[in-house]
Every structure is written in structure tokens, then in C-alpha cells.
N, C-alpha and C positions, 0 to 999 in steps of 0.2 A: 478439533472438529472444524470443518469449514462452515462459514456463515456468510450469508449474503444480505442480511438485514439486521445487523446489530449496531446500534448507535453506541459509539465510544465516548466516554466522558472522563474528565479529569478536572481537578480544581485549577490547573494551570491554564486551561483554555475555557473561555466563557461560553462556548457553544458546543453542541454535540457534533461529532463527525461520524458519518455513516459511509465507510468505504464500500466500493463495489463488491469486494470480497475481503474477508479477514479469516484468520485462523485463531480460534479460541479454545481454551480447555473445555472439555465437556461439562464441567461443573458450572462454568459461566452460563452455558445455554440452558442449564436445568433450572435456573432462577426464573421467577416471573418477570414479565416485561421484556422489552427488547433493548434495554440499556445495559452496557457492560463497562466496567472500569477499563480504561485504555491500557493500564499497566498489565492487564491480563492478555492482551493481544500480542501475538508473536510476529505477525506481518499484516500490513494493510496493502491492498492492491487496488489501483484505480486505472480505469480505461479512460483516456482523455476524451472529453466531450468536444466535438467539433465547434460547438457554439460558445463554449466557455473554457478554453484550455488553461487560462490563468488560475482557475479554481484548483486544478490538480497540481500544476507546476509551481504555484506560488503559495496560495493560501493553505492548501492541505499539506504541502511539503513542510511549511513552517509549523503548522499545528500538530502534525504527526510527530515531528521531532520534539516539540514542546511536551507532547503527551508521553514521550519516552518509548514509542513503538519501535522495537529493534530494527525492523526491516520495512521499507516502503518501496513498493514496486509499481512503476508507472508504465503502462502500455500505451504508446502513442501511435494510433493508426494514421494520423495525419502525416507524421514524419517517418513512419516505419522504423521506430526505435523502441526498445525496452530499456528502462533505466532502473537500477537497483540502488537505493540509498541505504546506508547502514551506519552504525555507531553514532546514534543521536546524543547530543549534548546541548542542553538548554534549547536554543531556538534554531538549531540546524543539524544536519547530518554531516559527518566528517568524511565519509567515504562514498564515492559515486562510481558506478560501473555502467557503461552504455554498451548496448549491443544492437545490431541491426536485425530486422526481421529476416529470418533465414539462418541466422547464426544460432549458437547455443549460449546459455548463460549458467554459470555455477551459482546455485542458491546455497548460501552457507548454513551452518548449524543454527538452530537445532534441526533444520530440515536436511541439509547436506545431500543435494542431488543436482543433476544437470537438467536444466529446463530447455526443451527443444522449442525453438522459435520458428521452425520451418513452416508451420501451418498458418502462421499469422498473415493477415492480408491488410494492405494499406487501404485507407479510404480513397475513393476516386477523387481526382482533382476537380 
């Protein structure tokens, strides 16, 4: 189930992370509160903020890997790119795929679909 307001927590990271979008099992959302164990998340998606891009590209990239979230997808309207990180191990992801707005991107299992990036629009300069 998609969720846009679930704080992810883990003992490995001292603060909560709330992705712009995440995919969680329905049982996670049935619990009270808006905090979920990060190990239950299948993907975290962030749209890069023009005012603080380092938060998504550095801090959250590191923390999502530490949390063991299998897929981390960054949509960066400033640069017109979408980046998918996978295979987390400790403090980093080992695989990175970059695609430009207008292209397509394969999202691996457990989702296993092609993501159409043709409708994405860059931020004005």
C-alpha cells in the first residue's frame, strides 16, 4: 500500500525519516500512529527540494541505506533526472541507475514494472 505520511524508524538511525512516498504492507498501516519499522518499507521515494537538495542526495541516501530499505528512488526536477538506488549494505547502496526525464526506468522486483518518465517536468531555472 502506498503511503505518503509514514515515519520510518530503525535502531541504526537515530532519527525518523519520512519519505515523500513509500510502499508498505497493509498490516503496517493498520497499526496506530504514523511510525513504521523501516525494514517493512519496500521503497522510499523522494522529490528533491530546490532549497535543500543535500537532504535527499546525501543525508537520506545514507540513512535509507542504513535502514535497509531495498529501493530508494530520487526524482530531481532541478537536474531532470531520476535515480534508483538498490542493494543496500550498511551505509550505502551498491547499485545506481540514472535516467533523464522523458526516458523510462525499469523498477525491479518485487514491483517489476517500467516507470514512464515522459510526463516529468524540470523546475524552471
